[in-house]
C-alpha positions, 0 to 999 in steps of 0.5 A: 044852678048859677042864674044871672037872669029876673032875680039870680038865686039859684036853683038846684035840679035833680034827676035819676038814671037815665036823668030825663025828668028832672025837679029844680027847687029853686035857692033862697041865697044866690050862687056866684063860682059854685061847686056841689060835692056829696057828703053821703046820700042825703048831703050837699056841700055847696061852695059859693060867694055868700053875699051877706048885706052887702058883702061877699064872702066864700061859704060852703052850704051844707043842705039836703038834696032838695036846698034847704041849708041846714049848715053853713060855714063861713072861710075867712075871706072877702072882696073878690072871693069864688070858685072853691074847689073840695075834696074829702080825704082823710076825714078832711073837707079839704077847701082851695078857693081865692079871696082878695080879703087881705089887700090882693086874691091869693089862693089859701087852704082851707082844712075842716074836719068832717064832723063839723059837717055832722048835723044834729036832727 
């Protein structure tokens, strides 16, 4: 969940059917224009505006189901950037997002091999 109040840190919520009891895990970063995609039964890719220092980029954060970050993939971006759309196709994660890092807002497509998200434990 994107939060605009209090400390503005994102929250990951999860529940099992029939979706009555929920667990809420506060993230350690803000979510801006977030999108979520399951990589497998144990991992998510959270695409979002991600703040580093004083600037924002679009990043893909590989997390466990509690939101613990395992890997960050930074996409070429800065300035006004966000709202990644994601789909897995032919062993690739395709990401469409917008960014203004080249002077004006444009739409970009990133194709990332799924093997880039393999996390060694």
